[in-house]
Every structure is written in structure tokens, then in C-alpha cells.
PDB file of N, CA, C and O in Angstrom:
ATOM      1  N   UNK A   1       0.815  -1.180   0.000  1.00  0.00           N
ATOM      2  CA  UNK A   1       0.000   0.000   0.000  1.00  0.00           C
ATOM      3  C   UNK A   1       0.872   1.263   0.000  1.00  0.00           C
ATOM      4  O   UNK A   1       0.570   2.230  -0.700  1.00  0.00           O
ATOM      5  N   UNK A   2       1.937   1.250   0.775  1.00  0.00           N
ATOM      6  CA  UNK A   2       2.821   2.419   0.848  1.00  0.00           C
ATOM      7  C   UNK A   2       3.448   2.717  -0.508  1.00  0.00           C
ATOM      8  O   UNK A   2       3.610   3.880  -0.877  1.00  0.00           O
ATOM      9  N   UNK A   3       3.799   1.674  -1.247  1.00  0.00           N
ATOM     10  CA  UNK A   3       4.377   1.877  -2.575  1.00  0.00           C
ATOM     11  C   UNK A   3       3.400   2.604  -3.486  1.00  0.00           C
ATOM     12  O   UNK A   3       3.787   3.536  -4.191  1.00  0.00           O
ATOM     13  N   UNK A   4       2.145   2.189  -3.479  1.00  0.00           N
ATOM     14  CA  UNK A   4       1.133   2.816  -4.344  1.00  0.00           C
ATOM     15  C   UNK A   4       0.878   4.265  -3.928  1.00  0.00           C
ATOM     16  O   UNK A   4       0.787   5.149  -4.780  1.00  0.00           O
ATOM     17  N   UNK A   5       0.764   4.503  -2.647  1.00  0.00           N
ATOM     18  CA  UNK A   5       0.504   5.861  -2.153  1.00  0.00           C
ATOM     19  C   UNK A   5       1.630   6.804  -2.560  1.00  0.00           C
ATOM     20  O   UNK A   5       1.378   7.896  -3.069  1.00  0.00           O
ATOM     21  N   UNK A   6       2.877   6.379  -2.334  1.00  0.00           N
ATOM     22  CA  UNK A   6       4.006   7.250  -2.647  1.00  0.00           C
ATOM     23  C   UNK A   6       4.255   7.372  -4.147  1.00  0.00           C
ATOM     24  O   UNK A   6       4.748   8.403  -4.605  1.00  0.00           O
ATOM     25  N   UNK A   7       3.925   6.346  -4.913  1.00  0.00           N
ATOM     26  CA  UNK A   7       4.035   6.463  -6.375  1.00  0.00           C
ATOM     27  C   UNK A   7       3.101   7.574  -6.854  1.00  0.00           C
ATOM     28  O   UNK A   7       3.489   8.413  -7.667  1.00  0.00           O
ATOM     29  N   UNK A   8       1.877   7.573  -6.349  1.00  0.00           N
ATOM     30  CA  UNK A   8       0.920   8.607  -6.748  1.00  0.00           C
ATOM     31  C   UNK A   8       1.379   9.985  -6.280  1.00  0.00           C
ATOM     32  O   UNK A   8       1.315  10.960  -7.028  1.00  0.00           O
ATOM     33  N   UNK A   9       1.846  10.052  -5.026  1.00  0.00           N
ATOM     34  CA  UNK A   9       2.293  11.333  -4.478  1.00  0.00           C
ATOM     35  C   UNK A   9       3.463  11.925  -5.273  1.00  0.00           C
ATOM     36  O   UNK A   9       3.544  13.141  -5.447  1.00  0.00           O
ATOM     37  N   UNK A  10       4.364  11.069  -5.752  1.00  0.00           N
ATOM     38  CA  UNK A  10       5.535  11.526  -6.504  1.00  0.00           C
ATOM     39  C   UNK A  10       5.284  11.595  -8.012  1.00  0.00           C
ATOM     40  O   UNK A  10       6.157  12.018  -8.770  1.00  0.00           O
ATOM     41  N   UNK A  11       4.105  11.182  -8.441  1.00  0.00           N
ATOM     42  CA  UNK A  11       3.799  11.200  -9.867  1.00  0.00           C
ATOM     43  C   UNK A  11       4.566  10.152 -10.650  1.00  0.00           C
ATOM     44  O   UNK A  11       4.927  10.374 -11.806  1.00  0.00           O
ATOM     45  N   UNK A  12       4.815   9.011 -10.025  1.00  0.00           N
ATOM     46  CA  UNK A  12       5.565   7.929 -10.653  1.00  0.00           C
ATOM     47  C   UNK A  12       4.570   6.859 -11.106  1.00  0.00           C
ATOM     48  O   UNK A  12       3.781   6.354 -10.307  1.00  0.00           O
ATOM     49  N   UNK A  13       4.619   6.520 -12.398  1.00  0.00           N
ATOM     50  CA  UNK A  13       3.716   5.513 -12.947  1.00  0.00           C
ATOM     51  C   UNK A  13       4.241   4.117 -12.628  1.00  0.00           C
ATOM     52  O   UNK A  13       5.404   3.799 -12.875  1.00  0.00           O
ATOM     53  N   UNK A  14       3.357   3.297 -12.074  1.00  0.00           N
ATOM     54  CA  UNK A  14       3.686   1.915 -11.741  1.00  0.00           C
ATOM     55  C   UNK A  14       2.632   1.020 -12.376  1.00  0.00           C
ATOM     56  O   UNK A  14       1.436   1.228 -12.173  1.00  0.00           O
ATOM     57  N   UNK A  15       3.066   0.029 -13.141  1.00  0.00           N
ATOM     58  CA  UNK A  15       2.136  -0.939 -13.717  1.00  0.00           C
ATOM     59  C   UNK A  15       1.833  -2.058 -12.729  1.00  0.00           C
ATOM     60  O   UNK A  15       0.678  -2.443 -12.548  1.00  0.00           O
ATOM     61  N   UNK A  16       2.885  -2.577 -12.091  1.00  0.00           N
ATOM     62  CA  UNK A  16       2.702  -3.694 -11.172  1.00  0.00           C
ATOM     63  C   UNK A  16       3.765  -3.657 -10.085  1.00  0.00           C
ATOM     64  O   UNK A  16       4.910  -3.280 -10.333  1.00  0.00           O
ATOM     65  N   UNK A  17       3.379  -4.051  -8.888  1.00  0.00           N
ATOM     66  CA  UNK A  17       4.310  -4.169  -7.764  1.00  0.00           C
ATOM     67  C   UNK A  17       4.089  -5.543  -7.145  1.00  0.00           C
ATOM     68  O   UNK A  17       2.960  -5.914  -6.827  1.00  0.00           O
ATOM     69  N   UNK A  18       5.163  -6.288  -6.978  1.00  0.00           N
ATOM     70  CA  UNK A  18       5.110  -7.548  -6.245  1.00  0.00           C
ATOM     71  C   UNK A  18       6.217  -7.529  -5.204  1.00  0.00           C
ATOM     72  O   UNK A  18       7.257  -6.900  -5.397  1.00  0.00           O
ATOM     73  N   UNK A  19       5.984  -8.219  -4.109  1.00  0.00           N
ATOM     74  CA  UNK A  19       6.983  -8.249  -3.038  1.00  0.00           C
ATOM     75  C   UNK A  19       7.158  -9.669  -2.536  1.00  0.00           C
ATOM     76  O   UNK A  19       6.216 -10.461  -2.498  1.00  0.00           O
ATOM     77  N   UNK A  20       8.372  -9.964  -2.159  1.00  0.00           N
ATOM     78  CA  UNK A  20       8.726 -11.269  -1.590  1.00  0.00           C
ATOM     79  C   UNK A  20       9.564 -11.005  -0.355  1.00  0.00           C
ATOM     80  O   UNK A  20      10.520 -10.231  -0.398  1.00  0.00           O
ATOM     81  N   UNK A  21       9.204 -11.648   0.746  1.00  0.00           N
ATOM     82  CA  UNK A  21       9.962 -11.497   1.990  1.00  0.00           C
ATOM     83  C   UNK A  21      10.391 -12.860   2.487  1.00  0.00           C
ATOM     84  O   UNK A  21       9.650 -13.837   2.380  1.00  0.00           O
ATOM     85  N   UNK A  22      11.587 -12.915   3.027  1.00  0.00           N
ATOM     86  CA  UNK A  22      12.074 -14.129   3.679  1.00  0.00           C
ATOM     87  C   UNK A  22      12.935 -13.713   4.849  1.00  0.00           C
ATOM     88  O   UNK A  22      13.468 -12.603   4.872  1.00  0.00           O
ATOM     89  N   UNK A  23      13.074 -14.584   5.807  1.00  0.00           N
ATOM     90  CA  UNK A  23      13.854 -14.225   6.977  1.00  0.00           C
ATOM     91  C   UNK A  23      14.472 -15.424   7.656  1.00  0.00           C
ATOM     92  O   UNK A  23      14.147 -16.574   7.361  1.00  0.00           O
ATOM     93  N   UNK A  24      15.372 -15.124   8.573  1.00  0.00           N
ATOM     94  CA  UNK A  24      16.072 -16.148   9.334  1.00  0.00           C
ATOM     95  C   UNK A  24      15.610 -16.087  10.781  1.00  0.00           C
ATOM     96  O   UNK A  24      15.612 -15.027  11.406  1.00  0.00           O
ATOM     97  N   UNK A  25      15.215 -17.242  11.300  1.00  0.00           N
ATOM     98  CA  UNK A  25      14.814 -17.332  12.703  1.00  0.00           C
ATOM     99  C   UNK A  25      15.387 -18.622  13.282  1.00  0.00           C
ATOM    100  O   UNK A  25      15.339 -19.676  12.647  1.00  0.00           O
ATOM    101  N   UNK A  26      15.920 -18.527  14.475  1.00  0.00           N
ATOM    102  CA  UNK A  26      16.439 -19.702  15.175  1.00  0.00           C
ATOM    103  C   UNK A  26      15.300 -20.232  16.048  1.00  0.00           C
ATOM    104  O   UNK A  26      14.926 -19.591  17.030  1.00  0.00           O
ATOM    105  N   UNK A  27      14.757 -21.376  15.705  1.00  0.00           N
ATOM    106  CA  UNK A  27      13.583 -21.897  16.406  1.00  0.00           C
ATOM    107  C   UNK A  27      13.859 -22.287  17.858  1.00  0.00           C
ATOM    108  O   UNK A  27      12.924 -22.540  18.617  1.00  0.00           O
ATOM    109  N   UNK A  28      15.122 -22.336  18.246  1.00  0.00           N
ATOM    110  CA  UNK A  28      15.430 -22.618  19.651  1.00  0.00           C
ATOM    111  C   UNK A  28      14.848 -21.543  20.567  1.00  0.00           C
ATOM    112  O   UNK A  28      14.387 -21.835  21.670  1.00  0.00           O
ATOM    113  N   UNK A  29      14.878 -20.286  20.088  1.00  0.00           N
ATOM    114  CA  UNK A  29      14.287 -19.203  20.873  1.00  0.00           C
ATOM    115  C   UNK A  29      12.771 -19.246  20.816  1.00  0.00           C
ATOM    116  O   UNK A  29      12.110 -19.037  21.833  1.00  0.00           O
ATOM    117  N   UNK A  30      12.215 -19.509  19.655  1.00  0.00           N
ATOM    118  CA  UNK A  30      10.764 -19.578  19.468  1.00  0.00           C
ATOM    119  C   UNK A  30      10.140 -20.651  20.356  1.00  0.00           C
ATOM    120  O   UNK A  30       9.110 -20.415  20.988  1.00  0.00           O
ATOM    121  N   UNK A  31      10.763 -21.828  20.402  1.00  0.00           N
ATOM    122  CA  UNK A  31      10.227 -22.935  21.188  1.00  0.00           C
ATOM    123  C   UNK A  31      10.696 -22.928  22.644  1.00  0.00           C
ATOM    124  O   UNK A  31      10.346 -23.828  23.408  1.00  0.00           O
ATOM    125  N   UNK A  32      11.486 -21.922  23.037  1.00  0.00           N
ATOM    126  CA  UNK A  32      11.942 -21.832  24.416  1.00  0.00           C
ATOM    127  C   UNK A  32      12.991 -22.864  24.791  1.00  0.00           C
ATOM    128  O   UNK A  32      13.135 -23.202  25.965  1.00  0.00           O
ATOM    129  N   UNK A  33      13.716 -23.361  23.816  1.00  0.00           N
ATOM    130  CA  UNK A  33      14.737 -24.372  24.082  1.00  0.00           C
ATOM    131  C   UNK A  33      16.047 -23.759  24.553  1.00  0.00           C
ATOM    132  O   UNK A  33      16.841 -24.416  25.225  1.00  0.00           O
ATOM    133  N   UNK A  34      16.268 -22.508  24.202  1.00  0.00           N
ATOM    134  CA  UNK A  34      17.514 -21.820  24.559  1.00  0.00           C
ATOM    135  C   UNK A  34      17.192 -20.374  24.889  1.00  0.00           C
ATOM    136  O   UNK A  34      16.852 -19.594  24.000  1.00  0.00           O
ATOM    137  N   UNK A  35      17.297 -20.007  26.168  1.00  0.00           N
ATOM    138  CA  UNK A  35      16.945 -18.653  26.600  1.00  0.00           C
ATOM    139  C   UNK A  35      17.846 -17.577  26.008  1.00  0.00           C
ATOM    140  O   UNK A  35      17.426 -16.426  25.889  1.00  0.00           O
ATOM    141  N   UNK A  36      19.064 -17.923  25.638  1.00  0.00           N
ATOM    142  CA  UNK A  36      19.998 -16.934  25.087  1.00  0.00           C
ATOM    143  C   UNK A  36      19.705 -16.607  23.624  1.00  0.00           C
ATOM    144  O   UNK A  36      20.284 -15.669  23.078  1.00  0.00           O
ATOM    145  N   UNK A  37      18.817 -17.364  22.984  1.00  0.00           N
ATOM    146  CA  UNK A  37      18.488 -17.141  21.583  1.00  0.00           C
ATOM    147  C   UNK A  37      17.190 -16.365  21.505  1.00  0.00           C
ATOM    148  O   UNK A  37      16.190 -16.759  22.105  1.00  0.00           O
ATOM    149  N   UNK A  38      17.197 -15.267  20.772  1.00  0.00           N
ATOM    150  CA  UNK A  38      15.981 -14.457  20.654  1.00  0.00           C
ATOM    151  C   UNK A  38      14.900 -15.220  19.900  1.00  0.00           C
ATOM    152  O   UNK A  38      15.187 -16.069  19.056  1.00  0.00           O
ATOM    153  N   UNK A  39      13.656 -14.901  20.223  1.00  0.00           N
ATOM    154  CA  UNK A  39      12.521 -15.592  19.614  1.00  0.00           C
ATOM    155  C   UNK A  39      12.213 -15.090  18.208  1.00  0.00           C
ATOM    156  O   UNK A  39      11.555 -15.780  17.429  1.00  0.00           O
ATOM    157  N   UNK A  40      12.683 -13.900  17.885  1.00  0.00           N
ATOM    158  CA  UNK A  40      12.343 -13.290  16.603  1.00  0.00           C
ATOM    159  C   UNK A  40      13.374 -13.523  15.519  1.00  0.00           C
ATOM    160  O   UNK A  40      14.351 -14.252  15.691  1.00  0.00           O
ATOM    161  N   UNK A  41      13.121 -12.883  14.409  1.00  0.00           N
ATOM    162  CA  UNK A  41      13.993 -12.999  13.247  1.00  0.00           C
ATOM    163  C   UNK A  41      15.321 -12.300  13.487  1.00  0.00           C
ATOM    164  O   UNK A  41      15.372 -11.245  14.120  1.00  0.00           O
ATOM    165  N   UNK A  42      16.385 -12.889  12.984  1.00  0.00           N
ATOM    166  CA  UNK A  42      17.704 -12.254  13.061  1.00  0.00           C
ATOM    167  C   UNK A  42      17.983 -11.419  11.823  1.00  0.00           C
ATOM    168  O   UNK A  42      18.817 -10.513  11.850  1.00  0.00           O
ATOM    169  N   UNK A  43      17.280 -11.727  10.734  1.00  0.00           N
ATOM    170  CA  UNK A  43      17.383 -10.923   9.512  1.00  0.00           C
ATOM    171  C   UNK A  43      16.147 -11.163   8.663  1.00  0.00           C
ATOM    172  O   UNK A  43      15.619 -12.273   8.602  1.00  0.00           O
ATOM    173  N   UNK A  44      15.699 -10.098   8.010  1.00  0.00           N
ATOM    174  CA  UNK A  44      14.591 -10.189   7.064  1.00  0.00           C
ATOM    175  C   UNK A  44      15.052  -9.557   5.764  1.00  0.00           C
ATOM    176  O   UNK A  44      15.641  -8.476   5.766  1.00  0.00           O
ATOM    177  N   UNK A  45      14.782 -10.233   4.652  1.00  0.00           N
ATOM    178  CA  UNK A  45      15.155  -9.725   3.342  1.00  0.00           C
ATOM    179  C   UNK A  45      13.892  -9.502   2.518  1.00  0.00           C
ATOM    180  O   UNK A  45      13.033 -10.381   2.443  1.00  0.00           O
ATOM    181  N   UNK A  46      13.781  -8.341   1.907  1.00  0.00           N
ATOM    182  CA  UNK A  46      12.640  -7.986   1.077  1.00  0.00           C
ATOM    183  C   UNK A  46      13.102  -7.755  -0.354  1.00  0.00           C
ATOM    184  O   UNK A  46      14.111  -7.089  -0.587  1.00  0.00           O
ATOM    185  N   UNK A  47      12.374  -8.297  -1.297  1.00  0.00           N
ATOM    186  CA  UNK A  47      12.618  -8.030  -2.709  1.00  0.00           C
ATOM    187  C   UNK A  47      11.316  -7.501  -3.287  1.00  0.00           C
ATOM    188  O   UNK A  47      10.297  -8.191  -3.278  1.00  0.00           O
ATOM    189  N   UNK A  48      11.353  -6.280  -3.788  1.00  0.00           N
ATOM    190  CA  UNK A  48      10.184  -5.662  -4.393  1.00  0.00           C
ATOM    191  C   UNK A  48      10.459  -5.530  -5.887  1.00  0.00           C
ATOM    192  O   UNK A  48      11.488  -4.989  -6.293  1.00  0.00           O
ATOM    193  N   UNK A  49       9.540  -6.023  -6.690  1.00  0.00           N
ATOM    194  CA  UNK A  49       9.668  -5.931  -8.143  1.00  0.00           C
ATOM    195  C   UNK A  49       8.647  -4.910  -8.635  1.00  0.00           C
ATOM    196  O   UNK A  49       7.448  -5.043  -8.389  1.00  0.00           O
ATOM    197  N   UNK A  50       9.137  -3.896  -9.328  1.00  0.00           N
ATOM    198  CA  UNK A  50       8.290  -2.828  -9.845  1.00  0.00           C
ATOM    199  C   UNK A  50       8.407  -2.813 -11.364  1.00  0.00           C
ATOM    200  O   UNK A  50       9.513  -2.836 -11.905  1.00  0.00           O
ATOM    201  N   UNK A  51       7.276  -2.774 -12.048  1.00  0.00           N
ATOM    202  CA  UNK A  51       7.295  -2.648 -13.499  1.00  0.00           C
ATOM    203  C   UNK A  51       6.522  -1.400 -13.897  1.00  0.00           C
ATOM    204  O   UNK A  51       5.556  -1.007 -13.242  1.00  0.00           O
ATOM    205  N   UNK A  52       6.964  -0.795 -14.975  1.00  0.00           N
ATOM    206  CA  UNK A  52       6.312   0.403 -15.480  1.00  0.00           C
ATOM    207  C   UNK A  52       7.234   1.147 -16.423  1.00  0.00           C
ATOM    208  O   UNK A  52       8.339   0.685 -16.708  1.00  0.00           O
ATOM    209  N   UNK A  53       6.792   2.290 -16.906  1.00  0.00           N
ATOM    210  CA  UNK A  53       7.532   3.017 -17.934  1.00  0.00           C
ATOM    211  C   UNK A  53       8.607   3.977 -17.418  1.00  0.00           C
ATOM    212  O   UNK A  53       9.304   4.603 -18.215  1.00  0.00           O
ATOM    213  N   UNK A  54       8.746   4.098 -16.123  1.00  0.00           N
ATOM    214  CA  UNK A  54       9.683   5.077 -15.563  1.00  0.00           C
ATOM    215  C   UNK A  54      11.134   4.589 -15.662  1.00  0.00           C
ATOM    216  O   UNK A  54      11.395   3.417 -15.930  1.00  0.00           O
ATOM    217  N   UNK A  55      12.057   5.511 -15.442  1.00  0.00           N
ATOM    218  CA  UNK A  55      13.485   5.163 -15.425  1.00  0.00           C
ATOM    219  C   UNK A  55      13.817   4.462 -14.099  1.00  0.00           C
ATOM    220  O   UNK A  55      13.101   4.622 -13.111  1.00  0.00           O
ATOM    221  N   UNK A  56      14.901   3.689 -14.088  1.00  0.00           N
ATOM    222  CA  UNK A  56      15.336   3.077 -12.823  1.00  0.00           C
ATOM    223  C   UNK A  56      15.555   4.112 -11.715  1.00  0.00           C
ATOM    224  O   UNK A  56      15.296   3.835 -10.543  1.00  0.00           O
ATOM    225  N   UNK A  57      16.029   5.292 -12.085  1.00  0.00           N
ATOM    226  CA  UNK A  57      16.262   6.339 -11.098  1.00  0.00           C
ATOM    227  C   UNK A  57      14.957   6.760 -10.411  1.00  0.00           C
ATOM    228  O   UNK A  57      14.932   6.994  -9.203  1.00  0.00           O
ATOM    229  N   UNK A  58      13.885   6.853 -11.186  1.00  0.00           N
ATOM    230  CA  UNK A  58      12.585   7.228 -10.600  1.00  0.00           C
ATOM    231  C   UNK A  58      12.094   6.156  -9.638  1.00  0.00           C
ATOM    232  O   UNK A  58      11.515   6.480  -8.601  1.00  0.00           O
ATOM    233  N   UNK A  59      12.315   4.877  -9.964  1.00  0.00           N
ATOM    234  CA  UNK A  59      11.885   3.816  -9.063  1.00  0.00           C
ATOM    235  C   UNK A  59      12.766   3.750  -7.817  1.00  0.00           C
ATOM    236  O   UNK A  59      12.288   3.371  -6.748  1.00  0.00           O
ATOM    237  N   UNK A  60      14.030   4.108  -7.936  1.00  0.00           N
ATOM    238  CA  UNK A  60      14.880   4.209  -6.747  1.00  0.00           C
ATOM    239  C   UNK A  60      14.422   5.376  -5.868  1.00  0.00           C
ATOM    240  O   UNK A  60      14.465   5.280  -4.641  1.00  0.00           O
ATOM    241  N   UNK A  61      13.988   6.469  -6.486  1.00  0.00           N
ATOM    242  CA  UNK A  61      13.424   7.596  -5.742  1.00  0.00           C
ATOM    243  C   UNK A  61      12.177   7.132  -4.974  1.00  0.00           C
ATOM    244  O   UNK A  61      11.981   7.502  -3.816  1.00  0.00           O
ATOM    245  N   UNK A  62      11.356   6.336  -5.616  1.00  0.00           N
ATOM    246  CA  UNK A  62      10.168   5.796  -4.968  1.00  0.00           C
ATOM    247  C   UNK A  62      10.554   4.907  -3.794  1.00  0.00           C
ATOM    248  O   UNK A  62       9.960   5.009  -2.721  1.00  0.00           O
ATOM    249  N   UNK A  63      11.539   4.041  -3.984  1.00  0.00           N
ATOM    250  CA  UNK A  63      11.983   3.165  -2.902  1.00  0.00           C
ATOM    251  C   UNK A  63      12.471   3.976  -1.704  1.00  0.00           C
ATOM    252  O   UNK A  63      12.159   3.640  -0.561  1.00  0.00           O
ATOM    253  N   UNK A  64      13.225   5.028  -1.955  1.00  0.00           N
ATOM    254  CA  UNK A  64      13.714   5.870  -0.866  1.00  0.00           C
ATOM    255  C   UNK A  64      12.560   6.488  -0.089  1.00  0.00           C
ATOM    256  O   UNK A  64      12.605   6.548   1.140  1.00  0.00           O
ATOM    257  N   UNK A  65      11.528   6.949  -0.789  1.00  0.00           N
ATOM    258  CA  UNK A  65      10.365   7.533  -0.129  1.00  0.00           C
ATOM    259  C   UNK A  65       9.625   6.483   0.691  1.00  0.00           C
ATOM    260  O   UNK A  65       9.215   6.744   1.822  1.00  0.00           O
ATOM    261  N   UNK A  66       9.458   5.306   0.120  1.00  0.00           N
ATOM    262  CA  UNK A  66       8.775   4.223   0.837  1.00  0.00           C
ATOM    263  C   UNK A  66       9.571   3.818   2.065  1.00  0.00           C
ATOM    264  O   UNK A  66       9.004   3.669   3.148  1.00  0.00           O
ATOM    265  N   UNK A  67      10.870   3.638   1.914  1.00  0.00           N
ATOM    266  CA  UNK A  67      11.713   3.247   3.048  1.00  0.00           C
ATOM    267  C   UNK A  67      11.645   4.284   4.179  1.00  0.00           C
ATOM    268  O   UNK A  67      11.737   3.926   5.353  1.00  0.00           O
ATOM    269  N   UNK A  68      11.487   5.542   3.833  1.00  0.00           N
ATOM    270  CA  UNK A  68      11.433   6.605   4.832  1.00  0.00           C
ATOM    271  C   UNK A  68      10.065   6.732   5.506  1.00  0.00           C
ATOM    272  O   UNK A  68       9.967   7.297   6.595  1.00  0.00           O
ATOM    273  N   UNK A  69       8.996   6.207   4.866  1.00  0.00           N
ATOM    274  CA  UNK A  69       7.651   6.462   5.381  1.00  0.00           C
ATOM    275  C   UNK A  69       6.792   5.233   5.645  1.00  0.00           C
ATOM    276  O   UNK A  69       5.662   5.375   6.113  1.00  0.00           O
ATOM    277  N   UNK A  70       7.281   4.048   5.367  1.00  0.00           N
ATOM    278  CA  UNK A  70       6.481   2.832   5.538  1.00  0.00           C
ATOM    279  C   UNK A  70       6.354   2.468   7.022  1.00  0.00           C
ATOM    280  O   UNK A  70       7.366   2.233   7.682  1.00  0.00           O
ATOM    281  N   UNK A  71       5.131   2.419   7.552  1.00  0.00           N
ATOM    282  CA  UNK A  71       4.972   2.097   8.975  1.00  0.00           C
ATOM    283  C   UNK A  71       5.379   0.662   9.322  1.00  0.00           C
ATOM    284  O   UNK A  71       5.834   0.411  10.438  1.00  0.00           O
ATOM    285  N   UNK A  72       5.225  -0.275   8.394  1.00  0.00           N
ATOM    286  CA  UNK A  72       5.626  -1.656   8.669  1.00  0.00           C
ATOM    287  C   UNK A  72       7.147  -1.754   8.727  1.00  0.00           C
ATOM    288  O   UNK A  72       7.689  -2.412   9.614  1.00  0.00           O
ATOM    289  N   UNK A  73       7.830  -1.116   7.802  1.00  0.00           N
ATOM    290  CA  UNK A  73       9.287  -1.108   7.828  1.00  0.00           C
ATOM    291  C   UNK A  73       9.795  -0.390   9.076  1.00  0.00           C
ATOM    292  O   UNK A  73      10.766  -0.824   9.697  1.00  0.00           O
ATOM    293  N   UNK A  74       9.140   0.698   9.437  1.00  0.00           N
ATOM    294  CA  UNK A  74       9.546   1.448  10.621  1.00  0.00           C
ATOM    295  C   UNK A  74       9.460   0.611  11.896  1.00  0.00           C
ATOM    296  O   UNK A  74      10.359   0.650  12.736  1.00  0.00           O
ATOM    297  N   UNK A  75       8.371  -0.144  12.032  1.00  0.00           N
ATOM    298  CA  UNK A  75       8.203  -0.937  13.255  1.00  0.00           C
ATOM    299  C   UNK A  75       9.239  -2.050  13.356  1.00  0.00           C
ATOM    300  O   UNK A  75       9.570  -2.486  14.458  1.00  0.00           O
ATOM    301  N   UNK A  76       9.756  -2.516  12.221  1.00  0.00           N
ATOM    302  CA  UNK A  76      10.780  -3.557  12.258  1.00  0.00           C
ATOM    303  C   UNK A  76      12.181  -2.981  12.445  1.00  0.00           C
ATOM    304  O   UNK A  76      13.085  -3.684  12.897  1.00  0.00           O
ATOM    305  N   UNK A  77      12.364  -1.723  12.107  1.00  0.00           N
ATOM    306  CA  UNK A  77      13.694  -1.104  12.223  1.00  0.00           C
ATOM    307  C   UNK A  77      13.929  -0.412  13.565  1.00  0.00           C
ATOM    308  O   UNK A  77      15.076  -0.233  13.976  1.00  0.00           O
ATOM    309  N   UNK A  78      12.866  -0.027  14.242  1.00  0.00           N
ATOM    310  CA  UNK A  78      12.996   0.787  15.447  1.00  0.00           C
ATOM    311  C   UNK A  78      12.300   0.132  16.634  1.00  0.00           C
ATOM    312  O   UNK A  78      11.275  -0.533  16.480  1.00  0.00           O
ATOM    313  N   UNK A  79      12.870   0.330  17.820  1.00  0.00           N
ATOM    314  CA  UNK A  79      12.185  -0.193  19.001  1.00  0.00           C
ATOM    315  C   UNK A  79      10.804   0.457  19.122  1.00  0.00           C
ATOM    316  O   UNK A  79      10.680   1.681  19.085  1.00  0.00           O
ATOM    317  N   UNK A  80       9.788  -0.361  19.266  1.00  0.00           N
ATOM    318  CA  UNK A  80       8.419   0.127  19.354  1.00  0.00           C
ATOM    319  C   UNK A  80       7.758  -0.491  20.577  1.00  0.00           C
ATOM    320  O   UNK A  80       7.677  -1.714  20.684  1.00  0.00           O
ATOM    321  N   UNK A  81       7.285   0.339  21.502  1.00  0.00           N
ATOM    322  CA  UNK A  81       6.591  -0.225  22.660  1.00  0.00           C
ATOM    323  C   UNK A  81       5.344  -0.994  22.214  1.00  0.00           C
ATOM    324  O   UNK A  81       4.595  -0.547  21.345  1.00  0.00           O
ATOM    325  N   UNK A  82       5.147  -2.140  22.822  1.00  0.00           N
ATOM    326  CA  UNK A  82       3.978  -2.963  22.538  1.00  0.00           C
ATOM    327  C   UNK A  82       3.303  -3.287  23.859  1.00  0.00           C
ATOM    328  O   UNK A  82       3.944  -3.755  24.800  1.00  0.00           O
ATOM    329  N   UNK A  83       2.010  -3.036  23.918  1.00  0.00           N
ATOM    330  CA  UNK A  83       1.229  -3.373  25.115  1.00  0.00           C
ATOM    331  C   UNK A  83       0.324  -4.552  24.768  1.00  0.00           C
ATOM    332  O   UNK A  83      -0.454  -4.492  23.816  1.00  0.00           O
ATOM    333  N   UNK A  84       0.434  -5.613  25.543  1.00  0.00           N
ATOM    334  CA  UNK A  84      -0.373  -6.800  25.306  1.00  0.00           C
ATOM    335  C   UNK A  84      -1.364  -6.967  26.441  1.00  0.00           C
ATOM    336  O   UNK A  84      -1.013  -6.842  27.615  1.00  0.00           O
ATOM    337  N   UNK A  85      -2.601  -7.250  26.079  1.00  0.00           N
ATOM    338  CA  UNK A  85      -3.592  -7.557  27.091  1.00  0.00           C
ATOM    339  C   UNK A  85      -4.355  -8.804  26.655  1.00  0.00           C
ATOM    340  O   UNK A  85      -4.387  -9.150  25.474  1.00  0.00           O
ATOM    341  N   UNK A  86      -4.954  -9.456  27.606  1.00  0.00           N
ATOM    342  CA  UNK A  86      -5.740 -10.647  27.329  1.00  0.00           C
ATOM    343  C   UNK A  86      -7.136 -10.407  27.843  1.00  0.00           C
ATOM    344  O   UNK A  86      -7.321 -10.020  28.997  1.00  0.00           O
ATOM    345  N   UNK A  87      -8.126 -10.636  26.991  1.00  0.00           N
ATOM    346  CA  UNK A  87      -9.515 -10.558  27.409  1.00  0.00           C
ATOM    347  C   UNK A  87     -10.059 -11.981  27.480  1.00  0.00           C
ATOM    348  O   UNK A  87     -10.051 -12.718  26.495  1.00  0.00           O
ATOM    349  N   UNK A  88     -10.519 -12.338  28.636  1.00  0.00           N
ATOM    350  CA  UNK A  88     -11.024 -13.687  28.831  1.00  0.00           C
ATOM    351  C   UNK A  88     -12.533 -13.609  28.968  1.00  0.00           C
ATOM    352  O   UNK A  88     -13.049 -12.887  29.821  1.00  0.00           O
ATOM    353  N   UNK A  89     -13.235 -14.347  28.134  1.00  0.00           N
ATOM    354  CA  UNK A  89     -14.699 -14.297  28.148  1.00  0.00           C
ATOM    355  C   UNK A  89     -15.252 -15.491  28.885  1.00  0.00           C
ATOM    356  O   UNK A  89     -16.469 -15.633  29.006  1.00  0.00           O
TER     357      UNK A  89
END
């Protein structure tokens, strides 16, 4: 969604956007087998494929804008307080 919003804001024509994400996680932390191993991902890799009539430079400009303003990317890059509650019915 962020890619489409910023493409429109910057006047960049996009025909299609696809994204692929993969990451590395040590399941020892996830399953509680090793307390010293974090439960989350140690690295996440994103590949975004953009097609359209613009120059590569324009699509790199779009990527820079998305990287600077994407709330999902921001939450993974920066410490974000999370409050968890449980409602029992």
C-alpha cells in the first residue's frame, strides 16, 4: 500500500508491484529451548519488483520515499513499545 501511495504522491507511474519477503529465525528461541536465543527474526530480506515506464532512477526515488515512510518497515527497524492484554470471556 505504501508503494502505491508514494508512487501517486511523486507522480511515478507503476504498472505492477510484487513483493517477496524471507527471513532467518532460530527456532530454539521460538520454542523456548535456549533462553539466550531471541525468539524473533535475526534478519529479514525484502525483494520488491516494480514494473512500469519510468526510469530506474525514478523507481529508486520511490523506494527511498517508501523506506522513509512505511509504517511496517519502521516498526521492524525501530524499538516500538507494545502493550499486550488478554480478554477472557
